[in-house]
C-alpha positions in Angstrom: 116.9 117.6 89.4 118.8 114.6 88.1 119.9 111.2 89.4 123.3 109.6 89.4 123.7 106.0 88.5 126.7 103.7 88.7 127.5 100.4 86.9 130.4 98.1 86.7 131.1 94.5 85.6 132.5 94.0 89.2 130.1 95.0 91.9 133.0 95.2 94.4 134.1 98.4 92.6 130.8 100.2 93.2 130.9 102.8 95.9 127.9 103.9 97.9 126.3 107.3 97.4 124.6 107.0 94.0 120.8 107.3 93.5 120.7 104.2 91.3 122.8 101.2 90.2 122.6 99.1 87.0 123.6 95.5 86.4 123.2 92.6 84.1 120.7 89.7 84.3 122.5 87.5 81.7 125.7 87.3 79.7 129.2 87.0 81.1 128.8 89.4 84.0 125.5 88.8 85.8 125.8 91.5 88.4 122.1 92.3 89.1 121.5 89.7 91.8 124.4 91.1 93.8 123.0 94.7 93.4 119.7 93.6 94.9 121.5 92.4 98.0 123.8 95.5 98.2 121.5 98.3 97.2 118.0 97.0 97.8 116.6 100.4 99.0 117.8 102.3 95.9 116.7 102.5 92.3 118.0 99.5 90.4 118.0 99.0 86.6 118.3 95.4 85.3 120.0 95.0 81.9 119.6 92.2 79.4 122.4 91.7 76.8 120.2 89.6 74.5 116.5 89.2 73.8 116.5 85.8 75.5 116.2 87.6 78.9 113.5 89.9 80.4 114.8 93.0 82.2 114.2 96.8 82.6 116.7 97.6 79.8 118.1 96.0 76.6 121.8 96.5 75.9 122.1 97.4 72.2 125.8 97.5 71.1 128.3 95.4 69.2 128.2 91.8 70.5 124.9 92.2 72.2 121.4 93.0 71.0 120.7 94.9 67.7 118.4 97.7 66.6 116.2 95.1 64.9 115.8 93.2 68.1 114.4 96.1 70.0 110.8 96.4 68.9 109.8 92.8 69.7 111.7 92.9 73.0 110.0 96.2 74.0 106.6 94.9 73.3 107.3 91.8 75.3 108.4 93.8 78.3 105.2 95.9 78.0 103.1 92.7 78.0 104.8 91.5 81.2 104.0 94.8 82.9 107.0 97.1 82.4 105.5 100.5 81.7 108.4 102.1 79.8 111.1 99.6 78.8 114.6 101.1 78.5 117.0 100.8 75.6 120.8 101.4 76.0 122.9 102.4 73.0 125.6 104.8 71.8 124.6 108.3 71.1 125.7 107.8 67.5 123.2 105.0 67.1 120.3 106.7 68.9 118.6 108.2 65.8 118.6 104.9 63.9 117.4 103.0 67.0 114.5 105.4 67.6 113.5 105.2 63.9 113.4 101.4 64.1 111.3 101.3 67.3 108.9 104.0 66.1 108.6 102.3 62.8 107.2 99.3 64.6 104.4 101.4 66.1 106.0 102.2 69.5 105.9 105.9 70.3 109.1 107.5 71.7 107.2 108.3 74.9 106.6 104.6 75.5 110.3 103.7 76.0 113.3 105.1 77.8 116.5 105.9 75.9 119.8 105.5 77.9 122.6 106.8 75.7 126.3 106.4 76.0 128.3 109.5 75.1 131.8 110.0 76.4 134.1 113.0 76.0 131.5 115.7 76.3 131.4 116.0 80.1 128.5 115.3 82.3 125.3 115.8 80.3 122.1 114.1 79.1 122.1 113.8 75.4 119.8 116.2 73.4 120.0 118.5 70.5 120.9 121.5 72.7 123.4 119.5 74.8 125.4 117.5 72.3 123.5 117.4 69.0 122.3 113.8 69.4 118.6 112.8 70.0 117.1 113.5 73.4 117.7 110.7 75.9 116.2 110.0 79.3 119.7 109.4 80.7 123.3 109.3 79.5 126.3 107.2 80.5 128.8 110.1 80.2 132.0 108.5 81.5 133.6 105.1 82.1 136.3 106.5 84.3 134.4 107.6 87.4 136.2 106.8 90.6 135.3 103.4 92.1 136.4 101.5 95.1 140.1 100.7 95.6 141.3 102.9 92.7 139.0 101.3 90.1 137.2 103.1 87.4 133.4 102.6 86.8 130.7 103.8 84.6 128.6 106.8 85.7 125.3 108.0 84.2 123.1 111.0 84.8 119.4 110.4 84.5 116.4 112.6 84.3 114.4 112.8 87.6 111.5 110.8 86.1 113.7 108.0 84.7 112.3 105.5 87.2 108.7 106.7 86.8 108.1 107.7 90.4 106.2 104.4 91.1 105.6 103.5 94.7 105.8 100.1 96.4 102.7 98.2 97.6 104.7 95.6 99.5 107.9 97.5 100.6 110.6 98.7 100.7 110.2 102.1 99.0 110.5 101.2 95.4 108.4 99.0 93.1 109.9 95.5 92.7 109.1 92.0 91.6 106.9 91.4 94.7 104.7 94.4 93.7 104.3 93.0 90.2 103.3 89.6 91.7 100.8 91.4 93.9 99.0 92.9 91.0 99.5 89.9 88.7 98.7 90.7 85.1 97.4 94.2 85.6 100.2 95.8 83.4 97.9 98.1 81.4 97.0 101.1 83.3 99.4 100.6 86.3 101.8 103.2 84.9 99.1 105.8 85.1 97.9 104.6 88.5 101.4 105.0 89.9 101.7 108.5 88.6 98.2 109.4 90.0 99.2 108.0 93.3 102.5 109.8 93.5 101.4 113.0 91.8 104.3 112.8 89.3 104.2 113.7 85.6 106.7 113.1 82.7 107.7 115.2 79.7 106.0 112.7 77.4 102.5 113.5 78.8 100.3 116.0 77.1 99.0 119.0 79.0 95.6 117.4 79.5 97.2 114.2 80.8 99.3 116.1 83.3 96.2 117.9 84.4 94.4 114.6 84.8 97.2 113.2 86.9 97.3 116.3 89.1 93.5 116.2 89.7 93.5 112.4 90.4 96.4 112.8 92.8 94.6 115.6 94.7 91.5 113.5 95.1 93.4 110.3 96.0 95.5 112.2 98.6 92.3 113.0 100.5 91.4 109.3 100.8 94.6 107.9 102.4 97.8 109.4 103.7 100.4 107.9 101.5 100.8 107.0 97.8 101.5 103.4 98.7 98.3 103.2 100.7 96.4 104.7 97.7 97.8 102.0 95.4 97.2 99.3 97.9 93.5 100.4 98.2 93.0 100.2 94.5 94.7 96.8 94.2 92.6 95.5 97.0 89.5 96.6 95.1 90.5 94.7 92.0 88.8 91.4 91.2 90.9 88.2 91.0 92.9 88.0 87.8 91.3 86.0 85.1 93.2 83.6 82.9 93.9 86.3 80.4 94.9 88.9 83.0 93.0 92.0 84.1 92.0 94.7 81.7 92.2 98.5 81.8 88.4 98.5 82.5 89.1 96.3 85.6 91.6 98.8 86.9 89.4 101.8 86.2 86.5 100.1 88.0 88.7 99.5 91.0 89.7 103.1 91.1 86.1 104.2 90.9 85.2 101.8 93.7 87.8 103.4 96.0 86.5 106.9 95.1 82.9 105.8 95.7 83.7 104.6 99.2 84.9 108.2 99.9 82.0 109.8 98.2 84.0 111.3 95.4 84.4 110.8 91.7 87.7 110.4 89.9 88.8 113.1 87.4 88.3 112.1 83.8 
């Protein structure tokens, strides 16, 4: 299963029907605020065109951010609680970008790669698909049909591109209100979201996938929905200290929720 995502510098050109929409938070075309009004119930990907802004994704192309900008920006997004920051670049630059980020000590599994590759039809970049490095999603055309005869960008994304995280505060998907609700818990929340939803990613080891499955099975017996699972854990967390909560705090909260149900979480 894959997801379809649209983006355009003019939100009036965006038709309904996609699984996700992407837009900019800074630069000449700041479309993301409008996307939040128009498509609030769908997956949204915020894009920064420079390192001066925080977002889900950094745009790395001529006139915007560069490969050398990426490592520090990715680390900053991780510190603010983004579990897998996204980097957008051309398929031809993907190998160099990956090498730069990995050279800074960031594993490939810790960030998403959104490639741009036109002229090869609908596909997600990978050695077996087009010969370029494996991406998590690919913008494969800039001539998809938009509203009123316009042309827009269309991407195809892997099913797990948005991580399967669930909302504590509503609507369906995790948003700024959820991050505010859990304050500085960043570390460990990505795993908590996967345990709550029962989702795994290709970057997880076999043991990690087994741990997520076991944790989800136990959690599902406590409360009926993933959102309620996450809410129960967050409710058990102590108030955030000045430096933010630690992984140990998150683990203690999970154990507290299991203890109330007379169970033990899987290692």
